[in-house]
PyMOL Python script that loads the backbone (N, CA, C, O; Angstrom):
from pymol import cmd

cmd.read_pdbstr("""\
ATOM      1  N   MET A   1      60.198 121.262 123.019  1.00  0.00           N
ATOM      2  CA  MET A   1      60.656 120.784 121.745  1.00  0.00           C
ATOM      3  C   MET A   1      59.631 119.837 121.439  1.00  0.00           C
ATOM      4  O   MET A   1      59.037 119.130 122.254  1.00  0.00           O
ATOM      5  N   ASP A   2      59.486 119.874 120.319  1.00  0.00           N
ATOM      6  CA  ASP A   2      58.418 119.202 119.667  1.00  0.00           C
ATOM      7  C   ASP A   2      58.387 117.346 119.883  1.00  0.00           C
ATOM      8  O   ASP A   2      59.368 116.845 119.334  1.00  0.00           O
ATOM      9  N   LEU A   3      57.780 116.664 120.328  1.00  0.00           N
ATOM     10  CA  LEU A   3      57.897 115.556 120.284  1.00  0.00           C
ATOM     11  C   LEU A   3      57.591 114.594 119.164  1.00  0.00           C
ATOM     12  O   LEU A   3      57.942 113.416 119.104  1.00  0.00           O
ATOM     13  N   GLU A   4      56.952 115.208 118.373  1.00  0.00           N
ATOM     14  CA  GLU A   4      56.237 114.772 117.291  1.00  0.00           C
ATOM     15  C   GLU A   4      57.536 114.633 115.692  1.00  0.00           C
ATOM     16  O   GLU A   4      57.455 113.994 114.643  1.00  0.00           O
ATOM     17  N   PHE A   5      58.615 115.583 116.253  1.00  0.00           N
ATOM     18  CA  PHE A   5      60.057 115.743 115.412  1.00  0.00           C
ATOM     19  C   PHE A   5      60.634 114.336 115.888  1.00  0.00           C
ATOM     20  O   PHE A   5      60.909 113.583 114.954  1.00  0.00           O
ATOM     21  N   LEU A   6      60.851 113.875 117.088  1.00  0.00           N
ATOM     22  CA  LEU A   6      61.326 112.590 117.159  1.00  0.00           C
ATOM     23  C   LEU A   6      60.892 111.395 116.983  1.00  0.00           C
ATOM     24  O   LEU A   6      61.635 110.429 116.809  1.00  0.00           O
ATOM     25  N   ILE A   7      59.470 111.343 117.015  1.00  0.00           N
ATOM     26  CA  ILE A   7      58.730 110.191 116.544  1.00  0.00           C
ATOM     27  C   ILE A   7      58.923 110.206 115.186  1.00  0.00           C
ATOM     28  O   ILE A   7      58.947 109.051 114.762  1.00  0.00           O
ATOM     29  N   LEU A   8      59.084 111.107 114.245  1.00  0.00           N
ATOM     30  CA  LEU A   8      59.138 111.093 112.714  1.00  0.00           C
ATOM     31  C   LEU A   8      58.169 110.521 112.050  1.00  0.00           C
ATOM     32  O   LEU A   8      58.451 109.614 111.266  1.00  0.00           O
ATOM     33  N   GLY A   9      56.809 110.943 112.235  1.00  0.00           N
ATOM     34  CA  GLY A   9      55.509 110.509 111.961  1.00  0.00           C
ATOM     35  C   GLY A   9      55.358 109.019 112.151  1.00  0.00           C
ATOM     36  O   GLY A   9      55.045 108.505 111.077  1.00  0.00           O
ATOM     37  N   GLY A  10      55.428 108.448 112.788  1.00  0.00           N
ATOM     38  CA  GLY A  10      55.653 106.902 113.537  1.00  0.00           C
ATOM     39  C   GLY A  10      56.587 106.014 112.889  1.00  0.00           C
ATOM     40  O   GLY A  10      56.402 104.809 113.057  1.00  0.00           O
ATOM     41  N   TYR A  11      57.609 106.416 112.139  1.00  0.00           N
ATOM     42  CA  TYR A  11      58.604 105.845 111.619  1.00  0.00           C
ATOM     43  C   TYR A  11      60.080 105.923 112.857  1.00  0.00           C
ATOM     44  O   TYR A  11      61.099 105.244 112.729  1.00  0.00           O
ATOM     45  N   GLY A  12      59.861 106.760 113.812  1.00  0.00           N
ATOM     46  CA  GLY A  12      61.039 106.935 114.856  1.00  0.00           C
ATOM     47  C   GLY A  12      61.621 105.860 115.260  1.00  0.00           C
ATOM     48  O   GLY A  12      62.830 105.819 115.483  1.00  0.00           O
ATOM     49  N   GLN A  13      60.758 104.775 115.413  1.00  0.00           N
ATOM     50  CA  GLN A  13      61.206 103.461 116.169  1.00  0.00           C
ATOM     51  C   GLN A  13      61.866 102.859 115.093  1.00  0.00           C
ATOM     52  O   GLN A  13      62.557 101.943 115.540  1.00  0.00           O
ATOM     53  N   PHE A  14      61.935 102.923 114.284  1.00  0.00           N
ATOM     54  CA  PHE A  14      62.877 102.112 112.961  1.00  0.00           C
ATOM     55  C   PHE A  14      63.979 103.355 112.863  1.00  0.00           C
ATOM     56  O   PHE A  14      65.157 103.040 113.028  1.00  0.00           O
ATOM     57  N   VAL A  15      63.701 104.574 112.638  1.00  0.00           N
ATOM     58  CA  VAL A  15      65.273 105.366 111.969  1.00  0.00           C
ATOM     59  C   VAL A  15      65.994 105.442 113.170  1.00  0.00           C
ATOM     60  O   VAL A  15      67.109 104.982 112.924  1.00  0.00           O
ATOM     61  N   TRP A  16      65.905 105.890 114.691  1.00  0.00           N
ATOM     62  CA  TRP A  16      66.582 106.452 115.335  1.00  0.00           C
ATOM     63  C   TRP A  16      67.616 104.710 115.920  1.00  0.00           C
ATOM     64  O   TRP A  16      68.796 104.809 116.255  1.00  0.00           O
ATOM     65  N   PRO A  17      67.125 103.774 115.923  1.00  0.00           N
ATOM     66  CA  PRO A  17      67.851 102.451 116.250  1.00  0.00           C
ATOM     67  C   PRO A  17      68.820 102.249 115.010  1.00  0.00           C
ATOM     68  O   PRO A  17      69.947 101.807 115.235  1.00  0.00           O
ATOM     69  N   ALA A  18      68.489 102.510 113.889  1.00  0.00           N
ATOM     70  CA  ALA A  18      69.308 102.470 112.573  1.00  0.00           C
ATOM     71  C   ALA A  18      70.065 103.446 112.749  1.00  0.00           C
ATOM     72  O   ALA A  18      71.177 103.220 112.272  1.00  0.00           O
ATOM     73  N   PHE A  19      69.930 104.884 113.433  1.00  0.00           N
ATOM     74  CA  PHE A  19      70.932 105.859 113.186  1.00  0.00           C
ATOM     75  C   PHE A  19      72.189 105.438 114.401  1.00  0.00           C
ATOM     76  O   PHE A  19      73.403 105.506 114.207  1.00  0.00           O
ATOM     77  N   ILE A  20      71.599 105.063 115.486  1.00  0.00           N
ATOM     78  CA  ILE A  20      72.424 104.598 116.894  1.00  0.00           C
ATOM     79  C   ILE A  20      73.309 103.464 116.187  1.00  0.00           C
ATOM     80  O   ILE A  20      74.519 103.446 116.411  1.00  0.00           O
ATOM     81  N   PHE A  21      72.741 102.547 115.362  1.00  0.00           N
ATOM     82  CA  PHE A  21      73.622 101.330 115.091  1.00  0.00           C
ATOM     83  C   PHE A  21      74.637 101.940 114.212  1.00  0.00           C
ATOM     84  O   PHE A  21      75.810 101.662 114.462  1.00  0.00           O
ATOM     85  N   THR A  22      74.394 102.680 113.283  1.00  0.00           N
ATOM     86  CA  THR A  22      75.554 103.265 112.290  1.00  0.00           C
ATOM     87  C   THR A  22      76.281 103.927 113.139  1.00  0.00           C
ATOM     88  O   THR A  22      77.459 103.582 113.231  1.00  0.00           O
ATOM     89  N   PHE A  23      75.954 104.674 113.703  1.00  0.00           N
ATOM     90  CA  PHE A  23      77.084 105.925 114.375  1.00  0.00           C
ATOM     91  C   PHE A  23      77.860 104.811 115.112  1.00  0.00           C
ATOM     92  O   PHE A  23      79.040 104.700 114.780  1.00  0.00           O
ATOM     93  N   ALA A  24      77.347 103.887 116.147  1.00  0.00           N
ATOM     94  CA  ALA A  24      78.069 103.258 116.760  1.00  0.00           C
ATOM     95  C   ALA A  24      79.267 102.277 116.126  1.00  0.00           C
ATOM     96  O   ALA A  24      80.360 102.080 116.656  1.00  0.00           O
ATOM     97  N   SER A  25      78.773 101.680 114.800  1.00  0.00           N
ATOM     98  CA  SER A  25      79.606 100.849 113.967  1.00  0.00           C
ATOM     99  C   SER A  25      80.847 101.758 113.468  1.00  0.00           C
ATOM    100  O   SER A  25      81.956 101.228 113.523  1.00  0.00           O
ATOM    101  N   CYS A  26      80.759 102.997 113.017  1.00  0.00           N
ATOM    102  CA  CYS A  26      81.691 103.678 112.711  1.00  0.00           C
ATOM    103  C   CYS A  26      82.589 104.234 113.692  1.00  0.00           C
ATOM    104  O   CYS A  26      83.746 104.554 113.421  1.00  0.00           O
ATOM    105  N   LEU A  27      82.076 104.349 114.804  1.00  0.00           N
ATOM    106  CA  LEU A  27      82.565 104.430 115.981  1.00  0.00           C
ATOM    107  C   LEU A  27      83.591 103.503 116.242  1.00  0.00           C
ATOM    108  O   LEU A  27      84.742 103.843 116.514  1.00  0.00           O
ATOM    109  N   ILE A  28      83.151 102.188 116.156  1.00  0.00           N
ATOM    110  CA  ILE A  28      83.855 101.351 116.463  1.00  0.00           C
ATOM    111  C   ILE A  28      85.370 101.044 115.831  1.00  0.00           C
ATOM    112  O   ILE A  28      86.498 100.926 116.310  1.00  0.00           O
ATOM    113  N   LEU A  29      84.736 100.974 114.389  1.00  0.00           N
ATOM    114  CA  LEU A  29      85.975 100.938 113.189  1.00  0.00           C
ATOM    115  C   LEU A  29      86.568 101.772 112.994  1.00  0.00           C
ATOM    116  O   LEU A  29      87.581 101.435 112.380  1.00  0.00           O
ATOM    117  N   TYR A  30      86.490 103.316 113.285  1.00  0.00           N
ATOM    118  CA  TYR A  30      87.316 104.582 113.554  1.00  0.00           C
ATOM    119  C   TYR A  30      88.436 104.059 114.711  1.00  0.00           C
ATOM    120  O   TYR A  30      89.661 104.041 114.587  1.00  0.00           O
ATOM    121  N   VAL A  31      87.608 103.630 115.899  1.00  0.00           N
ATOM    122  CA  VAL A  31      88.935 103.530 117.025  1.00  0.00           C
ATOM    123  C   VAL A  31      89.791 102.132 116.725  1.00  0.00           C
ATOM    124  O   VAL A  31      90.864 102.043 117.323  1.00  0.00           O
ATOM    125  N   LYS A  32      89.423 101.074 115.881  1.00  0.00           N
ATOM    126  CA  LYS A  32      90.232  99.848 115.767  1.00  0.00           C
ATOM    127  C   LYS A  32      91.226 100.513 114.830  1.00  0.00           C
ATOM    128  O   LYS A  32      92.424 100.238 114.894  1.00  0.00           O
ATOM    129  N   THR A  33      90.696 101.454 113.891  1.00  0.00           N
ATOM    130  CA  THR A  33      91.807 101.811 112.708  1.00  0.00           C
ATOM    131  C   THR A  33      92.564 102.560 113.221  1.00  0.00           C
ATOM    132  O   THR A  33      93.723 102.377 112.849  1.00  0.00           O
ATOM    133  N   LYS A  34      92.377 103.639 114.192  1.00  0.00           N
ATOM    134  CA  LYS A  34      93.262 104.517 114.661  1.00  0.00           C
ATOM    135  C   LYS A  34      94.179 103.524 115.642  1.00  0.00           C
ATOM    136  O   LYS A  34      95.386 103.765 115.614  1.00  0.00           O
ATOM    137  N   THR A  35      93.796 102.577 116.392  1.00  0.00           N
ATOM    138  CA  THR A  35      94.984 101.619 117.251  1.00  0.00           C
ATOM    139  C   THR A  35      95.976 100.802 116.630  1.00  0.00           C
ATOM    140  O   THR A  35      97.052 100.520 117.157  1.00  0.00           O
ATOM    141  N   GLU A  36      95.466 100.295 115.111  1.00  0.00           N
ATOM    142  CA  GLU A  36      96.098  99.757 114.253  1.00  0.00           C
ATOM    143  C   GLU A  36      97.044 100.427 113.743  1.00  0.00           C
ATOM    144  O   GLU A  36      98.099  99.847 113.486  1.00  0.00           O
ATOM    145  N   LEU A  37      96.912 101.606 113.516  1.00  0.00           N
ATOM    146  CA  LEU A  37      97.728 102.729 112.759  1.00  0.00           C
ATOM    147  C   LEU A  37      98.934 102.778 113.513  1.00  0.00           C
ATOM    148  O   LEU A  37     100.043 102.427 113.111  1.00  0.00           O
ATOM    149  N   GLN A  38      98.569 103.358 114.931  1.00  0.00           N
ATOM    150  CA  GLN A  38      99.483 103.714 115.881  1.00  0.00           C
ATOM    151  C   GLN A  38     100.531 102.189 115.913  1.00  0.00           C
ATOM    152  O   GLN A  38     101.754 102.108 115.802  1.00  0.00           O
ATOM    153  N   LYS A  39      99.737 101.348 116.064  1.00  0.00           N
ATOM    154  CA  LYS A  39     100.559  99.967 116.378  1.00  0.00           C
ATOM    155  C   LYS A  39     101.395  99.596 114.965  1.00  0.00           C
ATOM    156  O   LYS A  39     102.411  98.903 115.005  1.00  0.00           O
ATOM    157  N   GLN A  40     100.972 100.016 113.994  1.00  0.00           N
ATOM    158  CA  GLN A  40     102.130 100.114 112.950  1.00  0.00           C
ATOM    159  C   GLN A  40     103.091 100.645 112.600  1.00  0.00           C
ATOM    160  O   GLN A  40     104.069 100.187 112.009  1.00  0.00           O
ATOM    161  N   GLU A  41     102.712 102.362 113.192  1.00  0.00           N
ATOM    162  CA  GLU A  41     103.715 103.172 113.382  1.00  0.00           C
ATOM    163  C   GLU A  41     104.687 102.871 114.138  1.00  0.00           C
ATOM    164  O   GLU A  41     105.845 103.244 113.946  1.00  0.00           O
ATOM    165  N   LYS A  42     104.289 102.141 115.104  1.00  0.00           N
ATOM    166  CA  LYS A  42     105.452 101.772 116.200  1.00  0.00           C
ATOM    167  C   LYS A  42     106.330 100.862 115.733  1.00  0.00           C
ATOM    168  O   LYS A  42     107.519 100.957 116.035  1.00  0.00           O
ATOM    169  N   MET A  43     105.849  99.824 114.908  1.00  0.00           N
ATOM    170  CA  MET A  43     106.712  98.873 114.298  1.00  0.00           C
ATOM    171  C   MET A  43     107.633  99.445 113.329  1.00  0.00           C
ATOM    172  O   MET A  43     108.847  99.246 113.372  1.00  0.00           O
ATOM    173  N   PHE A  44     106.995 100.217 112.379  1.00  0.00           N
ATOM    174  CA  PHE A  44     107.487 100.908 111.655  1.00  0.00           C
ATOM    175  C   PHE A  44     109.070 101.552 111.885  1.00  0.00           C
ATOM    176  O   PHE A  44     110.136 101.183 111.392  1.00  0.00           O
ATOM    177  N   LEU A  45     108.722 102.836 112.984  1.00  0.00           N
ATOM    178  CA  LEU A  45     109.603 103.208 113.718  1.00  0.00           C
ATOM    179  C   LEU A  45     110.728 102.331 114.504  1.00  0.00           C
ATOM    180  O   LEU A  45     111.884 102.752 114.516  1.00  0.00           O
ATOM    181  N   ASP A  46     110.470 101.391 115.009  1.00  0.00           N
ATOM    182  CA  ASP A  46     111.161 100.436 115.655  1.00  0.00           C
ATOM    183  C   ASP A  46     112.096  99.930 114.426  1.00  0.00           C
ATOM    184  O   ASP A  46     113.288 100.144 114.645  1.00  0.00           O
ATOM    185  N   GLU A  47     111.821  99.312 113.193  1.00  0.00           N
ATOM    186  CA  GLU A  47     112.343  98.767 112.197  1.00  0.00           C
ATOM    187  C   GLU A  47     113.502  99.688 111.780  1.00  0.00           C
ATOM    188  O   GLU A  47     114.691  99.408 111.935  1.00  0.00           O
ATOM    189  N   TYR A  48     112.991 100.892 111.198  1.00  0.00           N
ATOM    190  CA  TYR A  48     113.716 101.864 110.505  1.00  0.00           C
ATOM    191  C   TYR A  48     114.536 103.160 111.042  1.00  0.00           C
ATOM    192  O   TYR A  48     115.266 103.989 110.500  1.00  0.00           O
ATOM    193  N   LYS A  49     114.202 103.004 111.988  1.00  0.00           N
ATOM    194  CA  LYS A  49     114.633 104.306 112.894  1.00  0.00           C
ATOM    195  C   LYS A  49     116.157 104.193 113.081  1.00  0.00           C
ATOM    196  O   LYS A  49     116.786 105.249 113.151  1.00  0.00           O
ATOM    197  N   GLU A  50     116.913 102.851 113.184  1.00  0.00           N
ATOM    198  CA  GLU A  50     118.311 103.266 113.229  1.00  0.00           C
ATOM    199  C   GLU A  50     119.241 102.963 111.721  1.00  0.00           C
ATOM    200  O   GLU A  50     120.459 102.877 111.562  1.00  0.00           O
ATOM    201  N   MET A  51     118.084 102.846 110.718  1.00  0.00           N
ATOM    202  CA  MET A  51     118.715 102.359 109.261  1.00  0.00           C
ATOM    203  C   MET A  51     119.640 103.398 108.760  1.00  0.00           C
ATOM    204  O   MET A  51     119.153 104.483 108.444  1.00  0.00           O
ATOM    205  N   HIS A  52     120.549 103.260 108.680  1.00  0.00           N
ATOM    206  CA  HIS A  52     121.302 104.501 107.923  1.00  0.00           C
ATOM    207  C   HIS A  52     121.592 104.772 106.289  1.00  0.00           C
ATOM    208  O   HIS A  52     122.179 103.955 105.579  1.00  0.00           O
ATOM    209  N   ILE A  53     121.144 105.894 105.883  1.00  0.00           N
ATOM    210  CA  ILE A  53     121.281 105.642 104.521  1.00  0.00           C
ATOM    211  C   ILE A  53     122.575 106.441 103.838  1.00  0.00           C
ATOM    212  O   ILE A  53     122.396 107.656 103.757  1.00  0.00           O
ATOM    213  N   PRO A  54     123.388 106.127 103.517  1.00  0.00           N
ATOM    214  CA  PRO A  54     124.645 106.471 102.968  1.00  0.00           C
ATOM    215  C   PRO A  54     124.345 107.247 101.779  1.00  0.00           C
ATOM    216  O   PRO A  54     123.883 106.922 100.685  1.00  0.00           O
ATOM    217  N   ARG A  55     124.804 108.583 102.370  1.00  0.00           N
ATOM    218  CA  ARG A  55     124.772 110.027 101.147  1.00  0.00           C
ATOM    219  C   ARG A  55     125.946 109.938  99.980  1.00  0.00           C
ATOM    220  O   ARG A  55     127.136 109.933 100.292  1.00  0.00           O
ATOM    221  N   ILE A  56     125.515 109.872  98.661  1.00  0.00           N
ATOM    222  CA  ILE A  56     126.082 109.947  97.462  1.00  0.00           C
ATOM    223  C   ILE A  56     126.433 111.336  97.337  1.00  0.00           C
ATOM    224  O   ILE A  56     125.673 112.305  97.348  1.00  0.00           O
ATOM    225  N   LYS A  57     128.315 111.290  97.156  1.00  0.00           N
ATOM    226  CA  LYS A  57     128.578 113.139  96.497  1.00  0.00           C
ATOM    227  C   LYS A  57     128.113 113.260  95.263  1.00  0.00           C
ATOM    228  O   LYS A  57     128.317 112.438  94.370  1.00  0.00           O
ATOM    229  N   THR A  58     127.610 114.058  95.180  1.00  0.00           N
ATOM    230  CA  THR A  58     127.129 114.396  93.202  1.00  0.00           C
ATOM    231  C   THR A  58     127.953 115.805  93.122  1.00  0.00           C
ATOM    232  O   THR A  58     127.614 116.466  92.140  1.00  0.00           O
ATOM    233  N   VAL A  59     128.841 116.342  93.838  1.00  0.00           N
ATOM    234  CA  VAL A  59     129.901 117.449  93.495  1.00  0.00           C
ATOM    235  C   VAL A  59     130.802 116.554  92.260  1.00  0.00           C
ATOM    236  O   VAL A  59     130.799 117.085  91.149  1.00  0.00           O
ATOM    237  N   GLU A  60     131.428 115.472  92.377  1.00  0.00           N
ATOM    238  CA  GLU A  60     131.935 114.932  91.484  1.00  0.00           C
ATOM    239  C   GLU A  60     131.873 114.755  90.466  1.00  0.00           C
ATOM    240  O   GLU A  60     132.798 114.879  89.662  1.00  0.00           O
ATOM    241  N   GLY A  61     130.257 114.263  90.132  1.00  0.00           N
ATOM    242  CA  GLY A  61     129.983 113.657  88.685  1.00  0.00           C
ATOM    243  C   GLY A  61     129.637 114.955  88.045  1.00  0.00           C
ATOM    244  O   GLY A  61     129.587 114.983  86.816  1.00  0.00           O
ATOM    245  N   LYS A  62     129.362 116.167  88.816  1.00  0.00           N
ATOM    246  CA  LYS A  62     129.026 117.561  88.089  1.00  0.00           C
ATOM    247  C   LYS A  62     130.334 117.848  87.564  1.00  0.00           C
ATOM    248  O   LYS A  62     130.495 118.088  86.368  1.00  0.00           O
ATOM    249  N   GLU A  63     131.278 117.837  88.398  1.00  0.00           N
ATOM    250  CA  GLU A  63     132.823 118.551  87.605  1.00  0.00           C
ATOM    251  C   GLU A  63     132.966 117.351  86.078  1.00  0.00           C
ATOM    252  O   GLU A  63     133.537 117.719  85.052  1.00  0.00           O
ATOM    253  N   ILE A  64     132.366 116.012  86.217  1.00  0.00           N
ATOM    254  CA  ILE A  64     132.920 115.224  85.232  1.00  0.00           C
ATOM    255  C   ILE A  64     132.112 115.560  84.008  1.00  0.00           C
ATOM    256  O   ILE A  64     132.513 115.599  82.845  1.00  0.00           O
ATOM    257  N   THR A  65     130.627 115.851  84.576  1.00  0.00           N
ATOM    258  CA  THR A  65     130.010 116.030  83.454  1.00  0.00           C
ATOM    259  C   THR A  65     130.010 117.546  82.548  1.00  0.00           C
ATOM    260  O   THR A  65     129.841 117.726  81.342  1.00  0.00           O
ATOM    261  N   LYS A  66     130.217 118.326  83.430  1.00  0.00           N
ATOM    262  CA  LYS A  66     131.083 119.613  82.670  1.00  0.00           C
ATOM    263  C   LYS A  66     131.753 119.388  81.632  1.00  0.00           C
ATOM    264  O   LYS A  66     131.342 119.587  80.488  1.00  0.00           O
ATOM    265  N   GLU A  67     133.084 118.858  82.001  1.00  0.00           N
ATOM    266  CA  GLU A  67     133.904 118.488  81.041  1.00  0.00           C
ATOM    267  C   GLU A  67     133.711 117.587  79.757  1.00  0.00           C
ATOM    268  O   GLU A  67     134.214 117.757  78.646  1.00  0.00           O
ATOM    269  N   ALA A  68     132.800 116.519  80.209  1.00  0.00           N
ATOM    270  CA  ALA A  68     132.555 115.508  79.105  1.00  0.00           C
ATOM    271  C   ALA A  68     131.540 116.580  78.127  1.00  0.00           C
ATOM    272  O   ALA A  68     131.752 116.430  76.924  1.00  0.00           O
ATOM    273  N   LEU A  69     130.866 117.245  78.343  1.00  0.00           N
ATOM    274  CA  LEU A  69     129.697 117.917  77.987  1.00  0.00           C
ATOM    275  C   LEU A  69     130.188 119.047  76.967  1.00  0.00           C
ATOM    276  O   LEU A  69     129.579 119.397  75.956  1.00  0.00           O
ATOM    277  N   SER A  70     131.615 119.635  77.505  1.00  0.00           N
ATOM    278  CA  SER A  70     132.041 121.030  77.188  1.00  0.00           C
ATOM    279  C   SER A  70     132.111 120.895  75.641  1.00  0.00           C
ATOM    280  O   SER A  70     131.464 121.721  74.997  1.00  0.00           O
ATOM    281  N   GLY A  71     132.865 119.892  74.927  1.00  0.00           N
ATOM    282  CA  GLY A  71     132.632 119.801  73.556  1.00  0.00           C
ATOM    283  C   GLY A  71     134.214 120.237  73.477  1.00  0.00           C
ATOM    284  O   GLY A  71     134.586 120.353  72.309  1.00  0.00           O
ATOM    285  N   THR A  72     135.196 120.494  74.426  1.00  0.00           N
ATOM    286  CA  THR A  72     136.376 121.044  73.711  1.00  0.00           C
ATOM    287  C   THR A  72     137.260 120.003  74.091  1.00  0.00           C
ATOM    288  O   THR A  72     136.818 119.190  74.903  1.00  0.00           O
ATOM    289  N   SER A  73     138.674 119.824  73.580  1.00  0.00           N
ATOM    290  CA  SER A  73     139.618 119.159  73.601  1.00  0.00           C
ATOM    291  C   SER A  73     140.546 119.658  74.440  1.00  0.00           C
ATOM    292  O   SER A  73     141.058 120.686  73.996  1.00  0.00           O
ATOM    293  N   ILE A  74     141.042 119.233  75.722  1.00  0.00           N
ATOM    294  CA  ILE A  74     142.190 119.381  76.548  1.00  0.00           C
ATOM    295  C   ILE A  74     143.072 118.985  76.291  1.00  0.00           C
ATOM    296  O   ILE A  74     144.050 119.128  77.025  1.00  0.00           O
TER     297      ILE A  74
END
""", "prot")
cmd.dss("prot")
cmd.show_as("cartoon", "prot")
cmd.util.cbc("prot")
cmd.orient("prot")
């Protein structure tokens, strides 16, 4: 492996620490975001898991609509 590639023409001493700092910052931000998302998902599921949403019967409404829109008098 060519050592000149890692030195980057004398600027390697500035480039590599900046690269490592950026990579570490992104990694830390990813880990914190992932753990916060998992925490929020758990809170959401705990709160809304047992919530029951009543079902609305739409069959009855369709029959009435057909009668109302038929245009014939019964």
